N, C-alpha and C positions, 0 to 999 in steps of 0.2 A: 835583599835590601838594595835600594836604588842609590847609585853613586851621586854625591852632591859636589858641585863645583865650589872649591875652596882654595885659598892661597896655600901654597906649599910651605911647610915649615922647614924642609930640608934642602930643597932645590930652589934657592933664591939668590938673585943678584941684588935687587933693590927691595921689593916688597913680597916676592913670591908669586906674583900674578902669572907670569909666563910658565913657571914651574907647575903651578896649579892647573893651568889650561892644558899643559902637556900631559899631566897625569890623568886628567879627565878624559882627554881624547885618545890617550895611549900612544902618543908620539914623542919625539925628542924635544926637550926644552930648547935646544939649539935652533931647531926649525921654527918654533914659535917666536923666539927672539929675533930671528932673521926676518920673519914676516912683519913683526912690529917695527923693526929697523927700516925696512924698505917702504913701509907705508906710514912713516913717522908723522906726517902732517895730519892724517886722519886718525891714526891709532893712538895718538897722544891723549885725546879726549876719552876714548874707550878705555885706555889703561887707567886714567885718572878715576873714572867711574868705578872700574873694577877694584881699584885699591880701596876705595871708600865703601863699596858694597859687599865685598866678599869677606867671609869669616876666615880666621886663621885656622888651619888644620892642626889639631892637637898633636904635639910631638909624642913619640912613643917612649 
């Protein structure tokens, strides 16, 4: 089965976007959050689109 990009239901600070990206790519969510922080002017719009577009991962 192919992995699908979804918002994380467990690793979330705001909406679970960074946690979902981290799970999808197999990296630390802290690294993803740092990337979003240091590229804040450009990544704001990307984050907003991902919040609206991604489905919530079902909690177990």
